[in-house]
Phi, psi and omega in degrees: 000137178268138180243122169248139172234131182242120175252130188215115182288352183277346185285135176282316183219131177304147176208159188232139171238140179238122177252121182210164178263357176202149181265098181276166177297326182286333177283329181288316178299316179303314184295321178296313185302310189290317184295318184256032181308309183305303178309312185296318181297322181291321183273003178073025175272267177040234183291344180270014178219003168225156176230131182269131184225168181242144169229111185061235177267352185274145174261128180244134175262113184258137170284145179305322186298337179277350187278129169263312185207149175238124186213140174279118176228128182044051185056024178236144175262124179244136177251130181252136172244197186308310184227011181230164167224154187224168178248145174228140187276339176296150177281164185305318180298323177293322181288317187304319184298328182262352175290158181271191189279352173294342185258144182212145183273135174242356169196177185301331186247007188225136163234141176230158180277120181296334181278000183251012181279129178267316180201155170235132185218151177297147186231200179284143168055045175075011170271176176235149177257142182240134175238125179267168184292348178255014179096346183293147184223150173195176184252147174256114183285154183304323174306323189249010187286319180297324183288323177291322183288321182296323177297332181268357184062040174259000000 
């Protein structure tokens, strides 16, 4: 899906137009999000509970609760859910700024959702090994270990 954004200070009220040949679930989600922007801001939802990602040509809006891991691989930022992976154009540090307290950085290249952790175990050279409920695995580096333990109240 092609997306165009036009920013104009001359508008009295922002508006969005969607041109499509079919009404998909993702387009419906985007419409609900855009139509209820004021309600989401009042409830503290809005940008702070969803992440826009890409799967092929589609743009998908993921709820934070569906995200297991966000990791940089081969210079691309990938977002993993239970059984799918998506691409996002933003660098990891920008995504991290908008995530809630359920997410913690475990290495220079990886952020995990604490609610999706299956187990944590000792690994090599003072690092810890982490396994998520969907089978994804990674290491918690020494640099981020204290922050990880603090997030878990250990």
